[in-house]
mmCIF file as gemmi writes it, N, C-alpha and C atoms, coordinates in Angstrom:
data_model
loop_
_atom_site.group_PDB
_atom_site.id
_atom_site.type_symbol
_atom_site.label_atom_id
_atom_site.label_alt_id
_atom_site.label_comp_id
_atom_site.label_asym_id
_atom_site.label_entity_id
_atom_site.label_seq_id
_atom_site.pdbx_PDB_ins_code
_atom_site.Cartn_x
_atom_site.Cartn_y
_atom_site.Cartn_z
_atom_site.occupancy
_atom_site.B_iso_or_equiv
_atom_site.pdbx_formal_charge
_atom_site.auth_seq_id
_atom_site.auth_asym_id
_atom_site.pdbx_PDB_model_num
ATOM 1 N N . UNK Axp A 1 ? 0.824 -1.16 -0.109 1 0 ? 1 A 1
ATOM 2 C CA . UNK Axp A 1 ? -0.291 0.121 -0.162 1 0 ? 1 A 1
ATOM 3 C C . UNK Axp A 1 ? 0.99 0.91 0.057 1 0 ? 1 A 1
ATOM 4 N N . UNK Axp A 2 ? 0.681 2.234 -0.735 1 0 ? 2 A 1
ATOM 5 C CA . UNK Axp A 2 ? 1.509 3.51 -0.857 1 0 ? 2 A 1
ATOM 6 C C . UNK Axp A 2 ? 0.79 4.511 0.179 1 0 ? 2 A 1
ATOM 7 N N . UNK Axp A 3 ? 1.554 4.862 0.902 1 0 ? 3 A 1
ATOM 8 C CA . UNK Axp A 3 ? 1.474 5.797 2.003 1 0 ? 3 A 1
ATOM 9 C C . UNK Axp A 3 ? 1.996 7.463 1.144 1 0 ? 3 A 1
ATOM 10 N N . UNK Axp A 4 ? 1.189 7.998 1.156 1 0 ? 4 A 1
ATOM 11 C CA . UNK Axp A 4 ? 1.218 9.592 0.953 1 0 ? 4 A 1
ATOM 12 C C . UNK Axp A 4 ? 1.271 10.198 2.082 1 0 ? 4 A 1
ATOM 13 N N . UNK Axp A 5 ? 1.795 11.65 2.398 1 0 ? 5 A 1
ATOM 14 C CA . UNK Axp A 5 ? 1.496 12.532 3.525 1 0 ? 5 A 1
ATOM 15 C C . UNK Axp A 5 ? 1.928 14.157 3.003 1 0 ? 5 A 1
ATOM 16 N N . UNK Axp A 6 ? 1.441 14.819 3.424 1 0 ? 6 A 1
ATOM 17 C CA . UNK Axp A 6 ? 1.566 15.901 2.962 1 0 ? 6 A 1
ATOM 18 C C . UNK Axp A 6 ? 2.322 16.672 4.349 1 0 ? 6 A 1
ATOM 19 N N . UNK Axp A 7 ? 3.274 17.485 4.589 1 0 ? 7 A 1
ATOM 20 C CA . UNK Axp A 7 ? 3.805 18.282 5.76 1 0 ? 7 A 1
ATOM 21 C C . UNK Axp A 7 ? 4.46 19.354 5.623 1 0 ? 7 A 1
ATOM 22 N N . UNK Axp A 8 ? 4.546 20.172 6.919 1 0 ? 8 A 1
ATOM 23 C CA . UNK Axp A 8 ? 5.277 21.514 6.397 1 0 ? 8 A 1
ATOM 24 C C . UNK Axp A 8 ? 6.845 21.124 6.316 1 0 ? 8 A 1
ATOM 25 N N . UNK Axp A 9 ? 7.458 22.026 5.365 1 0 ? 9 A 1
ATOM 26 C CA . UNK Axp A 9 ? 8.998 21.738 5.395 1 0 ? 9 A 1
ATOM 27 C C . UNK Axp A 9 ? 9.952 22.157 6.45 1 0 ? 9 A 1
ATOM 28 N N . UNK Axp A 10 ? 11.09 21.487 6.043 1 0 ? 10 A 1
ATOM 29 C CA . UNK Axp A 10 ? 11.827 21.474 7.62 1 0 ? 10 A 1
ATOM 30 C C . UNK Axp A 10 ? 13.598 21.666 6.756 1 0 ? 10 A 1
ATOM 31 N N . UNK Axp A 11 ? 14.402 22.262 7.633 1 0 ? 11 A 1
ATOM 32 C CA . UNK Axp A 11 ? 15.423 22.624 6.85 1 0 ? 11 A 1
ATOM 33 C C . UNK Axp A 11 ? 16.242 21.418 6.282 1 0 ? 11 A 1
ATOM 34 N N . UNK Axp A 12 ? 16.182 20.219 6.892 1 0 ? 12 A 1
ATOM 35 C CA . UNK Axp A 12 ? 17.105 19.382 5.894 1 0 ? 12 A 1
ATOM 36 C C . UNK Axp A 12 ? 16.11 19.098 4.633 1 0 ? 12 A 1
ATOM 37 N N . UNK Axp A 13 ? 15.086 19.522 4.396 1 0 ? 13 A 1
ATOM 38 C CA . UNK Axp A 13 ? 14.167 19.541 3.247 1 0 ? 13 A 1
ATOM 39 C C . UNK Axp A 13 ? 14.661 20.243 1.962 1 0 ? 13 A 1
ATOM 40 N N . UNK Axp A 14 ? 15.706 21.494 2.394 1 0 ? 14 A 1
ATOM 41 C CA . UNK Axp A 14 ? 15.98 22.387 1.483 1 0 ? 14 A 1
ATOM 42 C C . UNK Axp A 14 ? 16.729 21.98 0.507 1 0 ? 14 A 1
ATOM 43 N N . UNK Axp A 15 ? 17.786 20.693 0.551 1 0 ? 15 A 1
ATOM 44 C CA . UNK Axp A 15 ? 18.353 20.423 -0.801 1 0 ? 15 A 1
ATOM 45 C C . UNK Axp A 15 ? 17.604 19.691 -1.735 1 0 ? 15 A 1
ATOM 46 N N . UNK Axp A 16 ? 16.436 18.491 -1.076 1 0 ? 16 A 1
ATOM 47 C CA . UNK Axp A 16 ? 15.927 18.091 -1.919 1 0 ? 16 A 1
ATOM 48 C C . UNK Axp A 16 ? 14.533 19.137 -2.986 1 0 ? 16 A 1
ATOM 49 N N . UNK Axp A 17 ? 13.789 19.785 -2.029 1 0 ? 17 A 1
ATOM 50 C CA . UNK Axp A 17 ? 12.988 21.107 -2.836 1 0 ? 17 A 1
ATOM 51 C C . UNK Axp A 17 ? 13.739 21.624 -3.738 1 0 ? 17 A 1
ATOM 52 N N . UNK Axp A 18 ? 15.316 21.747 -3.777 1 0 ? 18 A 1
ATOM 53 C CA . UNK Axp A 18 ? 16.121 22.818 -4.591 1 0 ? 18 A 1
ATOM 54 C C . UNK Axp A 18 ? 16.379 21.717 -5.652 1 0 ? 18 A 1
ATOM 55 N N . UNK Axp A 19 ? 16.408 20.337 -5.433 1 0 ? 19 A 1
ATOM 56 C CA . UNK Axp A 19 ? 17.044 19.686 -7.099 1 0 ? 19 A 1
ATOM 57 C C . UNK Axp A 19 ? 15.391 19.368 -7.429 1 0 ? 19 A 1
ATOM 58 N N . UNK Axp A 20 ? 14.684 19.269 -6.894 1 0 ? 20 A 1
ATOM 59 C CA . UNK Axp A 20 ? 13.323 19.262 -7.752 1 0 ? 20 A 1
ATOM 60 C C . UNK Axp A 20 ? 12.778 20.45 -8.363 1 0 ? 20 A 1
ATOM 61 N N . UNK Axp A 21 ? 13.044 21.782 -7.697 1 0 ? 21 A 1
ATOM 62 C CA . UNK Axp A 21 ? 12.884 23.279 -8.489 1 0 ? 21 A 1
ATOM 63 C C . UNK Axp A 21 ? 13.816 23.054 -9.627 1 0 ? 21 A 1
ATOM 64 N N . UNK Axp A 22 ? 15.159 22.715 -9.599 1 0 ? 22 A 1
ATOM 65 C CA . UNK Axp A 22 ? 15.521 22.892 -10.952 1 0 ? 22 A 1
ATOM 66 C C . UNK Axp A 22 ? 15.22 21.782 -12.101 1 0 ? 22 A 1
ATOM 67 N N . UNK Axp A 23 ? 14.91 20.36 -11.096 1 0 ? 23 A 1
ATOM 68 C CA . UNK Axp A 23 ? 14.76 19.675 -12.468 1 0 ? 23 A 1
ATOM 69 C C . UNK Axp A 23 ? 13.476 20.108 -12.985 1 0 ? 23 A 1
ATOM 70 N N . UNK Axp A 24 ? 12.115 20.571 -12.227 1 0 ? 24 A 1
ATOM 71 C CA . UNK Axp A 24 ? 11.139 20.502 -13.199 1 0 ? 24 A 1
ATOM 72 C C . UNK Axp A 24 ? 10.939 22.005 -13.77 1 0 ? 24 A 1
ATOM 73 N N . UNK Axp A 25 ? 12.044 22.803 -13.665 1 0 ? 25 A 1
ATOM 74 C CA . UNK Axp A 25 ? 12.343 23.998 -14.479 1 0 ? 25 A 1
ATOM 75 C C . UNK Axp A 25 ? 12.641 23.694 -15.825 1 0 ? 25 A 1
ATOM 76 N N . UNK Axp A 26 ? 14.131 22.828 -15.963 1 0 ? 26 A 1
ATOM 77 C CA . UNK Axp A 26 ? 14.782 22.474 -16.915 1 0 ? 26 A 1
ATOM 78 C C . UNK Axp A 26 ? 13.699 21.317 -17.648 1 0 ? 26 A 1
ATOM 79 N N . UNK Axp A 27 ? 12.841 21.053 -17.364 1 0 ? 27 A 1
ATOM 80 C CA . UNK Axp A 27 ? 11.586 20.095 -17.716 1 0 ? 27 A 1
ATOM 81 C C . UNK Axp A 27 ? 10.871 20.302 -18.491 1 0 ? 27 A 1
ATOM 82 N N . UNK Axp A 28 ? 10.07 21.314 -17.419 1 0 ? 28 A 1
ATOM 83 C CA . UNK Axp A 28 ? 8.979 22.133 -18.027 1 0 ? 28 A 1
ATOM 84 C C . UNK Axp A 28 ? 9.006 23.998 -18.963 1 0 ? 28 A 1
ATOM 85 N N . UNK Axp A 29 ? 10.309 24.42 -18.999 1 0 ? 29 A 1
ATOM 86 C CA . UNK Axp A 29 ? 10.906 25.8 -19.736 1 0 ? 29 A 1
ATOM 87 C C . UNK Axp A 29 ? 11.543 25.371 -20.592 1 0 ? 29 A 1
ATOM 88 N N . UNK Axp A 30 ? 12.023 24.253 -20.685 1 0 ? 30 A 1
ATOM 89 C CA . UNK Axp A 30 ? 12.615 23.929 -22.384 1 0 ? 30 A 1
ATOM 90 C C . UNK Axp A 30 ? 12.065 24.111 -23.342 1 0 ? 30 A 1
ATOM 91 N N . UNK Axp A 31 ? 12.373 24.58 -24.226 1 0 ? 31 A 1
ATOM 92 C CA . UNK Axp A 31 ? 12.156 25.411 -25.428 1 0 ? 31 A 1
ATOM 93 C C . UNK Axp A 31 ? 11.392 26.854 -25.527 1 0 ? 31 A 1
ATOM 94 N N . UNK Axp A 32 ? 10.804 27.562 -24.212 1 0 ? 32 A 1
ATOM 95 C CA . UNK Axp A 32 ? 10.603 28.36 -23.725 1 0 ? 32 A 1
ATOM 96 C C . UNK Axp A 32 ? 11.595 29.594 -22.961 1 0 ? 32 A 1
ATOM 97 N N . UNK Axp A 33 ? 12.575 29.432 -22.452 1 0 ? 33 A 1
ATOM 98 C CA . UNK Axp A 33 ? 13.78 30.115 -21.881 1 0 ? 33 A 1
ATOM 99 C C . UNK Axp A 33 ? 14.624 29.585 -22.284 1 0 ? 33 A 1
ATOM 100 N N . UNK Axp A 34 ? 15.705 30.499 -23.038 1 0 ? 34 A 1
ATOM 101 C CA . UNK Axp A 34 ? 16.84 30.156 -23.364 1 0 ? 34 A 1
ATOM 102 C C . UNK Axp A 34 ? 17.67 29.183 -22.342 1 0 ? 34 A 1
ATOM 103 N N . UNK Axp A 35 ? 18.12 27.923 -23.304 1 0 ? 35 A 1
ATOM 104 C CA . UNK Axp A 35 ? 18.844 27.193 -22.808 1 0 ? 35 A 1
ATOM 105 C C . UNK Axp A 35 ? 20.017 27.065 -21.895 1 0 ? 35 A 1
ATOM 106 N N . UNK Axp A 36 ? 20.667 28.416 -21.896 1 0 ? 36 A 1
ATOM 107 C CA . UNK Axp A 36 ? 21.948 28.928 -21.294 1 0 ? 36 A 1
ATOM 108 C C . UNK Axp A 36 ? 21.353 29.304 -19.752 1 0 ? 36 A 1
ATOM 109 N N . UNK Axp A 37 ? 20.138 29.946 -19.896 1 0 ? 37 A 1
ATOM 110 C CA . UNK Axp A 37 ? 19.609 29.994 -18.552 1 0 ? 37 A 1
ATOM 111 C C . UNK Axp A 37 ? 18.706 28.781 -17.819 1 0 ? 37 A 1
ATOM 112 N N . UNK Axp A 38 ? 18.398 28.201 -18.469 1 0 ? 38 A 1
ATOM 113 C CA . UNK Axp A 38 ? 18.274 26.729 -17.681 1 0 ? 38 A 1
ATOM 114 C C . UNK Axp A 38 ? 19.409 25.918 -17.018 1 0 ? 38 A 1
ATOM 115 N N . UNK Axp A 39 ? 20.631 25.768 -18.029 1 0 ? 39 A 1
ATOM 116 C CA . UNK Axp A 39 ? 21.404 25.222 -17.675 1 0 ? 39 A 1
ATOM 117 C C . UNK Axp A 39 ? 22.457 25.617 -16.61 1 0 ? 39 A 1
ATOM 118 N N . UNK Axp A 40 ? 22.328 27.079 -16.449 1 0 ? 40 A 1
ATOM 119 C CA . UNK Axp A 40 ? 23.11 27.325 -15.521 1 0 ? 40 A 1
ATOM 120 C C . UNK Axp A 40 ? 22.399 27.515 -14.085 1 0 ? 40 A 1
ATOM 121 N N . UNK Axp A 41 ? 20.908 26.723 -14.22 1 0 ? 41 A 1
ATOM 122 C CA . UNK Axp A 41 ? 20.221 26.971 -12.631 1 0 ? 41 A 1
ATOM 123 C C . UNK Axp A 41 ? 21.003 26.078 -11.959 1 0 ? 41 A 1
ATOM 124 N N . UNK Axp A 42 ? 21.261 26.151 -10.571 1 0 ? 42 A 1
ATOM 125 C CA . UNK Axp A 42 ? 22.213 26.038 -9.787 1 0 ? 42 A 1
ATOM 126 C C . UNK Axp A 42 ? 21.413 24.993 -8.499 1 0 ? 42 A 1
ATOM 127 N N . UNK Axp A 43 ? 21.091 23.777 -8.215 1 0 ? 43 A 1
ATOM 128 C CA . UNK Axp A 43 ? 20.863 23.112 -7.146 1 0 ? 43 A 1
ATOM 129 C C . UNK Axp A 43 ? 21.318 23.848 -5.628 1 0 ? 43 A 1
ATOM 130 N N . UNK Axp A 44 ? 22.551 24.438 -5.936 1 0 ? 44 A 1
ATOM 131 C CA . UNK Axp A 44 ? 22.899 24.621 -4.648 1 0 ? 44 A 1
ATOM 132 C C . UNK Axp A 44 ? 22.755 26.216 -4.447 1 0 ? 44 A 1
ATOM 133 N N . UNK Axp A 45 ? 22.554 27.017 -5.24 1 0 ? 45 A 1
ATOM 134 C CA . UNK Axp A 45 ? 21.879 28.251 -5.168 1 0 ? 45 A 1
ATOM 135 C C . UNK Axp A 45 ? 20.249 28.054 -4.874 1 0 ? 45 A 1
ATOM 136 N N . UNK Axp A 46 ? 19.782 27.529 -5.016 1 0 ? 46 A 1
ATOM 137 C CA . UNK Axp A 46 ? 18.451 26.9 -5.028 1 0 ? 46 A 1
ATOM 138 C C . UNK Axp A 46 ? 18.203 26.289 -3.438 1 0 ? 46 A 1
ATOM 139 N N . UNK Axp A 47 ? 18.978 26.029 -3.022 1 0 ? 47 A 1
ATOM 140 C CA . UNK Axp A 47 ? 19.495 25.156 -1.652 1 0 ? 47 A 1
ATOM 141 C C . UNK Axp A 47 ? 19.292 26.36 -0.859 1 0 ? 47 A 1
ATOM 142 N N . UNK Axp A 48 ? 20.253 27.25 -1.175 1 0 ? 48 A 1
ATOM 143 C CA . UNK Axp A 48 ? 19.993 28.863 -0.324 1 0 ? 48 A 1
ATOM 144 C C . UNK Axp A 48 ? 18.906 29.55 0.291 1 0 ? 48 A 1
ATOM 145 N N . UNK Axp A 49 ? 18.349 29.458 -1.51 1 0 ? 49 A 1
ATOM 146 C CA . UNK Axp A 49 ? 17.34 30.232 -1.151 1 0 ? 49 A 1
ATOM 147 C C . UNK Axp A 49 ? 15.838 29.634 -0.419 1 0 ? 49 A 1
ATOM 148 N N . UNK Axp A 50 ? 15.607 28.172 -0.766 1 0 ? 50 A 1
ATOM 149 C CA . UNK Axp A 50 ? 14.973 27.609 0.218 1 0 ? 50 A 1
ATOM 150 C C . UNK Axp A 50 ? 15.436 27.299 1.555 1 0 ? 50 A 1
ATOM 151 N N . UNK Axp A 51 ? 16.326 27.015 1.807 1 0 ? 51 A 1
ATOM 152 C CA . UNK Axp A 51 ? 16.51 27.175 3.383 1 0 ? 51 A 1
ATOM 153 C C . UNK Axp A 51 ? 16.523 28.452 4.039 1 0 ? 51 A 1
ATOM 154 N N . UNK Axp A 52 ? 16.951 29.836 3.453 1 0 ? 52 A 1
ATOM 155 C CA . UNK Axp A 52 ? 15.982 31.08 4.187 1 0 ? 52 A 1
ATOM 156 C C . UNK Axp A 52 ? 15.185 30.819 4.617 1 0 ? 52 A 1
ATOM 157 N N . UNK Axp A 53 ? 14.129 30.398 3.202 1 0 ? 53 A 1
ATOM 158 C CA . UNK Axp A 53 ? 12.52 30.527 3.445 1 0 ? 53 A 1
ATOM 159 C C . UNK Axp A 53 ? 12.162 29.981 4.62 1 0 ? 53 A 1
ATOM 160 N N . UNK Axp A 54 ? 12.678 28.298 4.32 1 0 ? 54 A 1
ATOM 161 C CA . UNK Axp A 54 ? 12.279 27.644 5.709 1 0 ? 54 A 1
ATOM 162 C C . UNK Axp A 54 ? 12.401 28.413 7.033 1 0 ? 54 A 1
ATOM 163 N N . UNK Axp A 55 ? 14.075 28.394 7.013 1 0 ? 55 A 1
ATOM 164 C CA . UNK Axp A 55 ? 14.508 29.022 8.519 1 0 ? 55 A 1
ATOM 165 C C . UNK Axp A 55 ? 13.18 30.695 9.083 1 0 ? 55 A 1
ATOM 166 N N . UNK Axp A 56 ? 12.757 31.216 7.694 1 0 ? 56 A 1
ATOM 167 C CA . UNK Axp A 56 ? 12.002 32.357 7.543 1 0 ? 56 A 1
ATOM 168 C C . UNK Axp A 56 ? 10.473 32.104 8.059 1 0 ? 56 A 1
ATOM 169 N N . UNK Axp A 57 ? 10.299 30.961 7.917 1 0 ? 57 A 1
ATOM 170 C CA . UNK Axp A 57 ? 8.585 29.91 8.035 1 0 ? 57 A 1
ATOM 171 C C . UNK Axp A 57 ? 8.063 30.409 7.259 1 0 ? 57 A 1
ATOM 172 N N . UNK Axp A 58 ? 8.539 30.421 6.234 1 0 ? 58 A 1
ATOM 173 C CA . UNK Axp A 58 ? 7.759 30.286 4.775 1 0 ? 58 A 1
ATOM 174 C C . UNK Axp A 58 ? 6.522 29.199 5.089 1 0 ? 58 A 1
ATOM 175 N N . UNK Axp A 59 ? 5.341 29.154 5.105 1 0 ? 59 A 1
ATOM 176 C CA . UNK Axp A 59 ? 4.78 27.949 4.405 1 0 ? 59 A 1
ATOM 177 C C . UNK Axp A 59 ? 5.081 27.414 3.434 1 0 ? 59 A 1
ATOM 178 N N . UNK Axp A 60 ? 6.038 26.203 3.611 1 0 ? 60 A 1
ATOM 179 C CA . UNK Axp A 60 ? 6.318 25.072 2.562 1 0 ? 60 A 1
ATOM 180 C C . UNK Axp A 60 ? 5.765 24.155 2.574 1 0 ? 60 A 1
ATOM 181 N N . UNK Axp A 61 ? 4.966 23.52 1.608 1 0 ? 61 A 1
ATOM 182 C CA . UNK Axp A 61 ? 4.296 21.993 1.946 1 0 ? 61 A 1
ATOM 183 C C . UNK Axp A 61 ? 5.289 20.961 1.193 1 0 ? 61 A 1
ATOM 184 N N . UNK Axp A 62 ? 5.382 19.859 1.749 1 0 ? 62 A 1
ATOM 185 C CA . UNK Axp A 62 ? 6.184 18.662 0.857 1 0 ? 62 A 1
ATOM 186 C C . UNK Axp A 62 ? 5.268 17.835 0.547 1 0 ? 62 A 1
ATOM 187 N N . UNK Axp A 63 ? 5.58 17.753 -0.022 1 0 ? 63 A 1
ATOM 188 C CA . UNK Axp A 63 ? 4.35 15.929 -0.137 1 0 ? 63 A 1
ATOM 189 C C . UNK Axp A 63 ? 5.409 14.813 -0.657 1 0 ? 63 A 1
ATOM 190 N N . UNK Axp A 64 ? 5.305 14.132 0.412 1 0 ? 64 A 1
ATOM 191 C CA . UNK Axp A 64 ? 6.021 12.43 0.286 1 0 ? 64 A 1
ATOM 192 C C . UNK Axp A 64 ? 4.997 11.345 -0.292 1 0 ? 64 A 1
ATOM 193 N N . UNK Axp A 65 ? 6.021 10.34 -0.868 1 0 ? 65 A 1
ATOM 194 C CA . UNK Axp A 65 ? 5.249 9.381 -1.263 1 0 ? 65 A 1
ATOM 195 C C . UNK Axp A 65 ? 6.418 7.884 -0.822 1 0 ? 65 A 1
ATOM 196 N N . UNK Axp A 66 ? 5.683 7.572 0.078 1 0 ? 66 A 1
ATOM 197 C CA . UNK Axp A 66 ? 6.312 6.231 0.396 1 0 ? 66 A 1
ATOM 198 C C . UNK Axp A 66 ? 7.286 6.878 1.403 1 0 ? 66 A 1
ATOM 199 N N . UNK Axp A 67 ? 7.768 7.695 1.822 1 0 ? 67 A 1
ATOM 200 C CA . UNK Axp A 67 ? 8.756 8.837 2.854 1 0 ? 67 A 1
ATOM 201 C C . UNK Axp A 67 ? 9.734 9.317 1.897 1 0 ? 67 A 1
ATOM 202 N N . UNK Axp A 68 ? 9.417 9.436 0.119 1 0 ? 68 A 1
ATOM 203 C CA . UNK Axp A 68 ? 10.214 9.701 -0.545 1 0 ? 68 A 1
ATOM 204 C C . UNK Axp A 68 ? 9.2 10.843 -1.408 1 0 ? 68 A 1
ATOM 205 N N . UNK Axp A 69 ? 10.32 12.457 -1.302 1 0 ? 69 A 1
ATOM 206 C CA . UNK Axp A 69 ? 9.911 13.552 -1.401 1 0 ? 69 A 1
ATOM 207 C C . UNK Axp A 69 ? 9.725 13.938 -2.691 1 0 ? 69 A 1
ATOM 208 N N . UNK Axp A 70 ? 8.044 13.957 -3.173 1 0 ? 70 A 1
ATOM 209 C CA . UNK Axp A 70 ? 8.205 14.056 -4.684 1 0 ? 70 A 1
ATOM 210 C C . UNK Axp A 70 ? 7.547 15.431 -5.406 1 0 ? 70 A 1
ATOM 211 N N . UNK Axp A 71 ? 7.468 16.094 -4.203 1 0 ? 71 A 1
ATOM 212 C CA . UNK Axp A 71 ? 6.926 17.909 -4.839 1 0 ? 71 A 1
ATOM 213 C C . UNK Axp A 71 ? 6.774 18.819 -3.434 1 0 ? 71 A 1
ATOM 214 N N . UNK Axp A 72 ? 6.436 19.9 -4.118 1 0 ? 72 A 1
ATOM 215 C CA . UNK Axp A 72 ? 6.239 20.805 -2.59 1 0 ? 72 A 1
ATOM 216 C C . UNK Axp A 72 ? 5.446 21.827 -3.417 1 0 ? 72 A 1
ATOM 217 N N . UNK Axp A 73 ? 5.032 22.701 -2.551 1 0 ? 73 A 1
ATOM 218 C CA . UNK Axp A 73 ? 4.207 24.057 -2.567 1 0 ? 73 A 1
ATOM 219 C C . UNK Axp A 73 ? 4.72 24.919 -1.706 1 0 ? 73 A 1
ATOM 220 N N . UNK Axp A 74 ? 4.93 26.228 -2.299 1 0 ? 74 A 1
ATOM 221 C CA . UNK Axp A 74 ? 4.726 27.386 -1.287 1 0 ? 74 A 1
ATOM 222 C C . UNK Axp A 74 ? 3.732 28.473 -0.978 1 0 ? 74 A 1
ATOM 223 N N . UNK Axp A 75 ? 3.262 28.392 -0.204 1 0 ? 75 A 1
ATOM 224 C CA . UNK Axp A 75 ? 1.957 29.537 0.098 1 0 ? 75 A 1
ATOM 225 C C . UNK Axp A 75 ? 2.571 30.381 0.749 1 0 ? 75 A 1
ATOM 226 N N . UNK Axp A 76 ? 1.893 31.694 0.211 1 0 ? 76 A 1
ATOM 227 C CA . UNK Axp A 76 ? 1.89 33.345 1.011 1 0 ? 76 A 1
ATOM 228 C C . UNK Axp A 76 ? 1.203 34.156 0.222 1 0 ? 76 A 1
ATOM 229 N N . UNK Axp A 77 ? 1.415 35.435 0.925 1 0 ? 77 A 1
ATOM 230 C CA . UNK Axp A 77 ? 0.986 36.465 0.053 1 0 ? 77 A 1
ATOM 231 C C . UNK Axp A 77 ? 1.422 36.812 -1.163 1 0 ? 77 A 1
ATOM 232 N N . UNK Axp A 78 ? 0.671 37.434 -2.433 1 0 ? 78 A 1
ATOM 233 C CA . UNK Axp A 78 ? 1.295 37.559 -3.668 1 0 ? 78 A 1
ATOM 234 C C . UNK Axp A 78 ? 2.37 38.616 -3.542 1 0 ? 78 A 1
ATOM 235 N N . UNK Axp A 79 ? 3.257 38.674 -4.236 1 0 ? 79 A 1
ATOM 236 C CA . UNK Axp A 79 ? 4.259 39.884 -4.153 1 0 ? 79 A 1
ATOM 237 C C . UNK Axp A 79 ? 4.553 40.57 -5.291 1 0 ? 79 A 1
ATOM 238 N N . UNK Axp A 80 ? 2.976 40.571 -5.943 1 0 ? 80 A 1
ATOM 239 C CA . UNK Axp A 80 ? 3.196 41.165 -7.522 1 0 ? 80 A 1
ATOM 240 C C . UNK Axp A 80 ? 2.47 42.574 -6.734 1 0 ? 80 A 1
ATOM 241 N N . UNK Axp A 81 ? 3.273 43.598 -6.932 1 0 ? 81 A 1
ATOM 242 C CA . UNK Axp A 81 ? 3.236 44.837 -6.935 1 0 ? 81 A 1
ATOM 243 C C . UNK Axp A 81 ? 1.707 45.537 -7.458 1 0 ? 81 A 1
ATOM 244 N N . UNK Axp A 82 ? 1.246 44.925 -8.24 1 0 ? 82 A 1
ATOM 245 C CA . UNK Axp A 82 ? -0.034 45.351 -9.097 1 0 ? 82 A 1
ATOM 246 C C . UNK Axp A 82 ? -1.105 44.366 -9.055 1 0 ? 82 A 1
ATOM 247 N N . UNK Axp A 83 ? -0.935 43.485 -7.874 1 0 ? 83 A 1
ATOM 248 C CA . UNK Axp A 83 ? -2.313 42.833 -7.345 1 0 ? 83 A 1
ATOM 249 C C . UNK Axp A 83 ? -3.753 43.043 -6.766 1 0 ? 83 A 1
ATOM 250 N N . UNK Axp A 84 ? -4.364 42.815 -7.34 1 0 ? 84 A 1
ATOM 251 C CA . UNK Axp A 84 ? -5.414 43.87 -5.869 1 0 ? 84 A 1
ATOM 252 C C . UNK Axp A 84 ? -5.405 42.762 -4.735 1 0 ? 84 A 1
ATOM 253 N N . UNK Axp A 85 ? -5.284 43.052 -3.496 1 0 ? 85 A 1
ATOM 254 C CA . UNK Axp A 85 ? -4.895 42.438 -2.117 1 0 ? 85 A 1
ATOM 255 C C . UNK Axp A 85 ? -6.406 41.669 -1.96 1 0 ? 85 A 1
ATOM 256 N N . UNK Axp A 86 ? -7.544 41.998 -2.032 1 0 ? 86 A 1
ATOM 257 C CA . UNK Axp A 86 ? -8.648 41.645 -1.951 1 0 ? 86 A 1
ATOM 258 C C . UNK Axp A 86 ? -8.672 40.29 -2.585 1 0 ? 86 A 1
ATOM 259 N N . UNK Axp A 87 ? -8.462 40.16 -3.842 1 0 ? 87 A 1
ATOM 260 C CA . UNK Axp A 87 ? -8.806 38.97 -4.376 1 0 ? 87 A 1
ATOM 261 C C . UNK Axp A 87 ? -7.808 37.678 -4.462 1 0 ? 87 A 1
ATOM 262 N N . UNK Axp A 88 ? -6.542 38.522 -3.795 1 0 ? 88 A 1
ATOM 263 C CA . UNK Axp A 88 ? -5.425 37.328 -3.571 1 0 ? 88 A 1
ATOM 264 C C . UNK Axp A 88 ? -5.364 36.682 -2.351 1 0 ? 88 A 1
ATOM 265 N N . UNK Axp A 89 ? -6.793 37.23 -1.462 1 0 ? 89 A 1
ATOM 266 C CA . UNK Axp A 89 ? -6.897 36.144 -0.543 1 0 ? 89 A 1
ATOM 267 C C . UNK Axp A 89 ? -5.966 37.18 1.232 1 0 ? 89 A 1
ATOM 268 N N . UNK Axp A 90 ? -5.298 38.244 0.679 1 0 ? 90 A 1
ATOM 269 C CA . UNK Axp A 90 ? -4.695 38.734 1.882 1 0 ? 90 A 1
ATOM 270 C C . UNK Axp A 90 ? -5.682 39.612 2.653 1 0 ? 90 A 1
């Protein structure tokens, strides 16, 4: 039987989040973003970003299947300066 869990990220998750982040961008945006940009994405740099967000208590959810991380979601207020806050749930 498959075990699926959704949980909040911990600092120890930063590397795996970064690896999924980079791999998904390289797969999904190939042909839409210049290859040079995608090829230069760094798991090490993204790990620093995700670790800082986790330490800052950002709401980051992890999806585990059979105790292996398969995805993540980041939840928060919009950062778009032109967004209508009332429509974004703030």
